[in-house]
Backbone bond lengths (Angstrom), bond angles and torsions (degrees), N, CA, C in turn:
res aa  C-N    CA-C-N  psi(-1)  N-CA   C-N-CA  omega(-1)  CA-C   N-CA-C  phi
1 M - - - 1.429 - - 1.545 107.68 -
2 D 1.281 114.76 127.85 1.456 121.29 -176.08 1.526 109.69 -103.15
3 I 1.360 116.66 125.93 1.486 122.51 179.57 1.505 107.46 -95.65
4 P 1.369 115.75 131.07 1.462 117.58 179.75 1.533 112.30 -59.84
5 Q 1.301 115.85 150.81 1.461 121.41 -178.30 1.541 112.72 -62.55
6 E 1.353 115.80 -36.14 1.457 119.26 179.29 1.513 112.11 -62.07
7 T 1.345 116.63 -41.78 1.455 121.82 177.70 1.551 110.85 -63.74
8 L 1.329 115.93 -42.44 1.456 120.46 178.16 1.530 110.40 -62.04
9 D 1.331 117.49 -39.27 1.457 120.54 179.12 1.554 109.95 -65.12
10 H 1.341 117.53 -39.40 1.462 119.69 178.87 1.528 110.58 -67.24
11 L 1.336 116.86 -38.44 1.482 120.28 179.64 1.518 109.99 -67.06
12 I 1.325 117.32 -40.82 1.448 121.67 175.23 1.544 110.64 -60.01
13 G 1.314 116.95 -43.39 1.458 122.90 177.80 1.544 111.57 -61.75
14 I 1.325 115.30 -42.94 1.487 118.66 178.26 1.505 110.87 -64.96
15 K 1.339 116.59 -42.32 1.485 119.96 -178.63 1.522 109.55 -64.80
16 S 1.336 118.06 -40.05 1.485 118.79 179.60 1.521 109.76 -69.34
17 A 1.344 116.86 -35.41 1.496 118.28 177.78 1.521 110.55 -66.85
18 L 1.335 118.47 -39.24 1.449 120.88 177.22 1.529 112.17 -66.25
19 D 1.350 116.17 -38.68 1.468 120.40 176.10 1.533 110.10 -63.27
20 N 1.317 115.68 -42.20 1.455 121.57 178.66 1.537 110.35 -62.82
21 L 1.345 116.66 -43.64 1.440 121.68 177.25 1.510 110.93 -61.57
22 E 1.295 116.79 -45.28 1.471 120.92 -179.88 1.535 110.18 -62.28
23 H 1.365 116.78 -40.22 1.450 120.49 177.54 1.521 111.15 -62.39
24 H 1.323 118.33 -40.73 1.464 121.58 -178.64 1.529 110.93 -75.10
25 M 1.306 116.56 -31.00 1.465 119.87 -178.36 1.543 113.19 -80.50
26 Q 1.312 115.93 -18.27 1.495 121.30 -175.61 1.514 112.15 -56.24
27 P 1.312 120.44 -50.32 1.519 118.60 179.22 1.514 111.69 -62.00
28 F 1.322 117.89 -36.54 1.444 119.25 178.68 1.519 112.22 -67.34
29 L 1.329 116.52 -41.79 1.460 120.66 179.39 1.510 111.10 -65.37
30 E 1.351 117.07 -37.30 1.472 119.13 177.23 1.526 110.05 -68.94
31 A 1.345 117.94 -38.98 1.459 120.07 178.24 1.516 110.28 -66.86
32 A 1.336 116.85 -36.63 1.475 120.03 -178.64 1.498 110.00 -65.93
33 S 1.340 117.57 -31.68 1.460 119.07 177.51 1.526 111.21 -69.05
34 K 1.322 117.11 -24.98 1.476 120.96 177.43 1.522 110.38 -84.60
35 D 1.300 117.37 0.73 1.467 123.58 179.20 1.535 111.84 60.56
36 S 1.355 114.81 50.51 1.449 120.89 -179.60 1.534 111.89 -76.02
37 T 1.308 118.97 -12.34 1.439 119.60 -179.00 1.524 112.18 -69.86
38 T 1.333 118.37 -15.58 1.462 119.87 179.18 1.531 110.30 -72.24
39 Q 1.314 115.62 -20.25 1.472 118.78 179.02 1.505 113.26 -83.08
40 L 1.317 116.30 -12.61 1.448 121.45 -177.89 1.536 110.63 -83.68
41 S 1.320 115.86 157.95 1.455 120.25 173.26 1.509 108.35 -69.97
42 P 1.343 116.71 159.85 1.486 118.89 179.19 1.547 113.15 -56.39
43 L 1.289 117.39 -38.11 1.477 120.49 -178.62 1.536 110.02 -68.41
44 E 1.317 116.82 -41.97 1.457 121.37 179.89 1.541 108.71 -67.80
45 R 1.334 118.28 -37.11 1.471 121.32 177.07 1.515 110.96 -63.09
46 V 1.323 116.64 -39.95 1.480 120.74 178.77 1.523 109.09 -63.16
47 K 1.335 115.88 -45.06 1.474 120.05 179.74 1.531 111.86 -58.68
48 V 1.340 115.61 -43.69 1.455 120.37 -179.31 1.527 110.65 -63.94
49 H 1.306 116.82 -46.75 1.479 120.81 -178.78 1.528 110.01 -64.83
50 L 1.333 118.40 -38.32 1.439 121.35 178.41 1.543 110.71 -65.59
51 A 1.318 115.45 -42.22 1.494 118.70 179.46 1.547 110.18 -65.06
52 L 1.297 118.46 -39.06 1.441 122.24 177.08 1.532 111.05 -63.85
53 A 1.306 116.70 -45.06 1.465 120.46 179.12 1.534 111.28 -61.96
54 Q 1.340 115.43 -42.13 1.451 117.83 179.18 1.530 112.00 -66.69
55 A 1.347 116.99 -37.40 1.457 120.08 177.38 1.524 110.52 -62.89
56 V 1.342 117.84 -44.14 1.454 121.28 -179.02 1.515 109.67 -63.48
57 V 1.326 117.75 -44.87 1.454 120.54 -178.70 1.532 110.69 -63.89
58 M 1.312 116.80 -41.97 1.482 119.51 179.33 1.530 109.94 -64.02
59 L 1.343 118.17 -41.59 1.455 120.45 179.52 1.547 109.49 -63.97
60 Y 1.311 116.78 -41.48 1.469 118.50 178.33 1.517 111.25 -65.96
61 Q 1.320 115.89 -36.31 1.467 119.91 178.62 1.529 110.39 -65.89
62 L 1.325 116.91 -38.87 1.481 120.36 177.18 1.537 107.74 -65.25
63 H 1.275 118.50 -43.64 1.464 122.20 179.38 1.538 110.71 -59.38
64 S 1.328 114.72 -42.75 1.471 119.09 179.51 1.514 111.65 -66.20
65 R 1.325 117.34 -38.04 1.453 120.75 177.62 1.524 110.62 -64.08
66 L 1.353 116.05 -39.44 1.453 118.21 179.84 1.513 111.52 -66.41
67 D 1.355 116.49 -29.38 1.451 119.67 177.28 1.522 112.56 -84.48
68 A 1.331 116.85 5.32 1.461 124.99 179.39 1.517 113.54 61.30
69 A 1.330 115.79 36.80 1.474 120.41 176.23 1.493 109.22 -79.59
70 K 1.336 116.15 152.01 1.443 120.62 175.88 1.526 108.81 -84.01
71 L 1.292 115.77 110.51 1.484 121.76 -172.46 1.510 113.18 -79.74
72 H 1.308 118.49 -26.30 1.477 118.62 -175.91 1.529 110.36 -67.62
73 S 1.292 120.87 -23.92 1.462 121.38 176.87 1.514 112.11 -109.26
74 H 1.317 116.23 8.05 1.463 119.88 -176.55 1.526 110.11 -80.13
75 P 1.354 120.14 149.23 1.475 122.30 177.56 1.524 113.87 -62.76
76 I 1.321 118.51 -15.37 1.458 119.66 179.81 1.529 110.90 -65.65
77 Q 1.343 117.06 -22.87 1.432 120.54 179.30 1.540 111.39 -62.82
78 K 1.355 115.07 -39.30 1.485 118.14 177.22 1.510 110.81 -63.66
79 E 1.333 115.82 -37.52 1.461 119.51 178.15 1.539 110.96 -66.36
80 L 1.298 116.09 -39.19 1.480 119.29 177.04 1.516 111.97 -63.89
81 E 1.324 116.78 -39.90 1.486 120.63 176.99 1.520 110.38 -64.74
82 R 1.318 115.70 -42.41 1.488 119.28 -179.08 1.536 109.38 -64.22
83 L 1.321 117.76 -42.08 1.471 120.16 178.47 1.511 112.61 -67.03
84 S 1.314 118.50 -35.61 1.439 119.73 177.91 1.541 110.92 -69.34
85 H 1.330 115.93 -34.54 1.474 121.86 175.22 1.537 109.89 -61.39
86 Y 1.329 116.25 -47.29 1.470 121.51 179.92 1.534 110.23 -67.47
87 E 1.316 116.29 -35.05 1.463 118.80 178.26 1.544 110.89 -63.81
88 K 1.313 116.35 -40.08 1.496 120.08 175.98 1.507 109.80 -62.61
89 K 1.327 118.05 -41.84 1.462 120.03 179.02 1.540 111.07 -62.57
90 V 1.338 116.69 -44.51 1.435 120.69 -179.38 1.526 110.63 -63.80
91 K 1.334 116.72 -41.85 1.499 119.22 177.47 1.526 111.42 -61.63
92 K 1.321 116.55 -38.39 1.444 119.28 178.27 1.507 112.50 -64.95
93 V 1.323 116.80 -41.23 1.474 121.79 178.37 1.516 110.37 -66.63
94 V 1.331 116.27 -41.98 1.474 120.70 178.78 1.536 109.60 -62.17
95 A 1.314 116.80 -41.85 1.472 120.30 -179.89 1.512 111.43 -63.49
96 T 1.341 117.66 -43.17 1.488 119.37 178.84 1.507 109.77 -68.87
97 D 1.340 118.08 -36.26 1.481 120.03 178.73 1.501 108.98 -63.90
98 E 1.333 119.01 -44.96 1.452 121.57 177.57 1.534 113.26 -62.60
99 L 1.306 114.83 -36.38 1.469 119.02 178.60 1.515 110.83 -65.47
100 V 1.337 115.03 -43.91 1.456 119.25 179.70 1.536 110.78 -63.88
101 R 1.340 115.66 -40.92 1.465 117.97 -178.44 1.528 111.65 -71.79
102 S 1.319 117.63 -25.71 1.455 120.14 -177.60 1.537 111.54 -78.27
103 K 1.331 118.23 -23.42 1.460 120.07 -179.04 1.531 109.27 -74.54
104 P 1.278 117.01 132.72 1.474 118.01 176.73 1.499 111.99 -73.57
105 G 1.309 116.21 153.07 1.460 120.84 178.66 1.514 110.95 -71.01
106 V 1.284 116.64 161.67 1.465 121.65 179.57 1.490 108.44 -77.37
107 S 1.341 115.17 128.75 1.462 118.57 179.49 1.508 108.92 -133.55
108 L 1.312 116.20 157.15 1.448 122.02 -179.02 1.494 110.76 -102.23
109 N 1.290 116.14 129.60 1.459 122.10 175.82 1.549 105.78 -87.03
110 V 1.299 115.54 99.40 1.471 121.89 -173.07 1.530 111.74 -63.11
111 A 1.310 116.21 -40.91 1.467 119.89 -178.19 1.546 109.87 -63.03
112 A 1.341 116.70 -43.77 1.447 119.55 179.00 1.534 111.10 -65.71
113 A 1.284 117.01 -39.50 1.482 121.12 178.82 1.502 109.23 -62.83
114 N 1.320 118.30 -42.49 1.463 121.12 178.80 1.557 110.47 -63.55
115 R 1.321 117.37 -39.71 1.480 118.49 177.86 1.541 110.60 -64.14
116 F 1.324 118.49 -39.78 1.445 120.34 176.85 1.526 110.14 -61.61
117 I 1.308 116.23 -45.87 1.486 119.88 -177.56 1.510 109.57 -63.47
118 D 1.346 117.06 -44.32 1.494 119.74 179.26 1.535 110.93 -59.86
119 A 1.319 116.80 -39.80 1.446 119.84 -178.88 1.527 111.31 -73.36
120 A 1.321 117.91 -34.71 1.465 121.27 -177.83 1.534 111.96 -76.83
121 I 1.313 116.58 -32.24 1.479 120.64 -178.80 1.511 107.08 -122.76
122 P 1.308 118.56 86.78 1.476 121.35 -175.15 1.540 113.93 -72.81
123 D 1.331 116.47 -20.67 1.462 117.59 -174.84 1.524 113.72 -92.56
124 L 1.324 117.98 27.63 1.466 120.81 174.53 1.500 110.79 -75.66
125 T 1.299 115.25 143.65 1.472 119.62 177.73 1.537 107.74 -76.80
126 A 1.337 114.11 166.54 1.484 118.95 178.80 1.525 111.31 -61.40
127 A 1.348 116.00 -37.93 1.469 119.93 179.98 1.527 110.62 -65.48
128 Q 1.319 116.86 -40.65 1.484 120.54 178.40 1.515 111.07 -65.32
129 K 1.348 115.87 -40.50 1.463 118.45 177.77 1.523 111.83 -63.68
130 Q 1.337 115.66 -40.76 1.461 120.13 179.07 1.539 110.00 -63.97
131 Q 1.337 114.58 -40.46 1.490 118.95 178.53 1.562 110.13 -62.21
132 L 1.272 118.30 -39.80 1.473 121.95 177.88 1.536 110.16 -63.93
133 R 1.304 116.88 -39.14 1.506 119.26 -178.00 1.539 109.97 -69.48
134 T 1.299 117.80 -33.54 1.462 119.79 -178.26 1.522 114.06 -82.79
135 L 1.358 116.35 -11.84 1.450 118.74 179.88 1.519 112.04 -62.42
136 G 1.324 118.22 -37.24 1.429 120.21 -178.53 1.536 115.16 -70.05
137 K 1.320 115.14 -19.48 1.455 120.22 -178.62 1.527 113.01 -86.45
138 R 1.310 118.04 -10.38 1.455 122.89 -178.93 1.505 111.17 -96.86
139 P 1.362 117.01 164.10 1.478 118.82 175.03 1.515 110.33 -59.37
140 A 1.334 114.69 153.28 1.458 121.12 -172.70 1.521 112.68 -60.28
141 A 1.331 118.60 -37.45 1.453 121.35 -179.70 1.520 111.07 -63.33
142 E 1.346 118.12 -44.37 1.427 120.85 179.38 1.554 110.85 -65.51
143 A 1.327 113.51 -43.90 1.458 118.52 -178.75 1.521 111.16 -61.26
144 A 1.312 116.94 -40.13 1.470 120.40 -178.92 1.518 108.91 -64.71
145 G 1.340 116.63 -42.64 1.457 119.65 -179.17 1.525 111.97 -63.99
146 E 1.331 116.29 -43.53 1.447 118.66 179.62 1.520 111.61 -70.69
147 A 1.299 116.53 -35.39 1.472 119.09 179.03 1.529 109.24 -63.75
148 A 1.347 115.09 -40.54 1.434 118.10 178.67 1.545 111.88 -62.90
149 S 1.340 115.71 -42.82 1.470 118.58 178.64 1.535 110.28 -67.99
150 G 1.350 117.32 -36.67 1.431 120.89 175.51 1.495 112.72 -63.81
151 S 1.326 116.84 -40.60 1.458 120.28 178.21 1.519 110.73 -69.20
152 N 1.346 116.68 -31.44 1.453 119.53 176.05 1.546 109.84 -65.05
153 N 1.324 116.54 -40.79 1.471 120.21 178.61 1.537 110.82 -63.93
154 S 1.298 116.93 -45.19 1.448 119.07 179.14 1.530 111.33 -66.29
155 S 1.337 116.44 -36.02 1.474 118.41 177.84 1.518 109.96 -68.09
156 K 1.316 117.85 -36.38 1.498 121.11 176.33 1.512 109.46 -63.70
157 R 1.331 116.90 -42.47 1.453 121.12 178.89 1.523 111.29 -62.74
158 Q 1.350 115.44 -40.78 1.459 119.91 178.23 1.553 110.29 -65.71
159 Q 1.306 117.56 -40.30 1.461 119.93 178.47 1.526 110.51 -64.19
160 Q 1.351 117.54 -40.83 1.437 120.30 178.45 1.554 110.90 -61.75
161 Q 1.334 114.77 -43.11 1.463 119.38 179.06 1.536 110.45 -63.56
162 Q 1.327 117.58 -40.51 1.446 120.55 178.10 1.501 111.06 -64.54
163 Q 1.320 118.83 -39.74 1.463 122.65 178.21 1.499 111.11 -63.78
164 Q 1.333 116.26 -43.24 1.450 120.51 177.35 1.529 112.15 -61.95
165 Q 1.321 115.91 -41.15 1.455 119.36 177.84 1.529 110.76 -65.81
166 Q 1.304 117.01 -39.80 1.482 120.01 177.31 1.517 110.23 -63.45
167 Q 1.330 117.67 -41.25 1.451 119.38 -179.46 1.538 109.50 -65.79
168 Q 1.311 116.84 -41.99 1.451 119.01 178.96 1.539 110.94 -62.47
169 Q 1.325 116.37 -39.85 1.464 119.26 177.73 1.507 111.24 -65.14
170 Q 1.303 117.26 -39.06 1.471 120.78 179.67 1.526 111.48 -65.91
171 T 1.333 116.10 -41.44 1.440 119.24 177.98 1.523 112.11 -66.12
172 Q 1.345 115.69 -37.36 1.467 119.37 176.90 1.517 109.92 -64.44
173 Q 1.356 116.98 -43.45 1.457 119.84 178.91 1.531 110.33 -61.52
174 K 1.314 117.75 -41.74 1.460 120.72 -179.72 1.528 110.40 -63.16
175 Q 1.323 115.62 -39.66 1.494 118.89 -179.98 1.525 109.67 -66.56
176 V 1.349 116.52 -39.58 1.459 120.10 179.69 1.559 108.90 -66.15
177 Q 1.317 116.38 -43.57 1.435 119.70 179.18 1.524 111.00 -64.71
178 A 1.306 117.54 -37.88 1.449 121.32 179.56 1.542 109.11 -65.79
179 R 1.292 118.59 -42.10 1.448 121.28 178.78 1.508 109.90 -65.18
180 Y 1.338 116.61 -43.89 1.459 120.84 -179.80 1.544 111.42 -63.18
181 S 1.314 113.62 -45.60 1.444 117.46 -179.73 1.527 110.89 -66.11
182 S 1.313 118.95 -37.16 1.463 121.11 177.92 1.541 110.16 -69.10
183 S 1.323 116.80 -38.41 1.451 117.75 178.21 1.529 111.26 -70.64
184 S 1.324 116.61 -35.66 1.448 119.57 177.05 1.526 112.04 -69.66
185 D 1.349 116.56 -32.37 1.458 120.97 174.96 1.526 110.49 -64.48
186 S 1.331 116.89 -42.23 1.466 120.17 179.56 1.495 110.31 -68.01
187 E 1.322 119.38 -33.66 1.448 121.84 176.58 1.515 110.26 -67.11
188 D 1.332 116.83 -40.78 1.469 120.67 176.61 1.519 111.00 -60.74
189 D 1.358 115.21 -41.00 1.422 119.06 179.42 1.550 111.33 -64.49
190 L 1.305 115.87 -39.59 1.464 120.53 179.05 1.518 109.71 -64.46
191 Q 1.332 116.72 -42.07 1.450 118.19 -179.52 1.543 111.14 -67.59
192 Q 1.273 117.32 -34.68 1.476 119.30 178.46 1.512 110.76 -68.06
193 Q 1.306 115.16 -36.43 1.447 118.53 -178.86 1.545 110.93 -68.04
194 Q 1.257 118.61 -29.50 1.460 120.96 -177.25 1.487 106.67 -81.55
């Protein structure tokens, strides 16, 4: 039986491609025997396993084509659909992971915060203002502690101001009551005289 030269050329090309694939896969197969996938992140591990599964299915599909099998009704089609479904899932996870990594972290603009505080509390002393400016330059734990003590001082000051206002209101009420009672006393005297 004589095989046409064109077919022999294709078979030689396939054999060289398989040899090339084996040569490229050899380092990975050696590394897989050392269980290097445990060092990868879970997402990278999923990508590696998906790529291996796709490679195995494609090689089996090539083998089936060489055997002249009808692939449209072959069970390998279900495996291809399953792998494409998982590939979509992995791409979705990779996209969300990249989106999360691309967003910058939340940070505080200390200079802007100090301007807001200065504008909101105009009666701060120069020392208190300087203390607010240096808070951003210290570690967060120290800054939080000092900010809490600073807020306690301002809240004490506010309480004192409220107490003073209440005392002033009480004295004003007493004065009004005293005037009213003195005027009502004089009215009573006038009525008694009549």
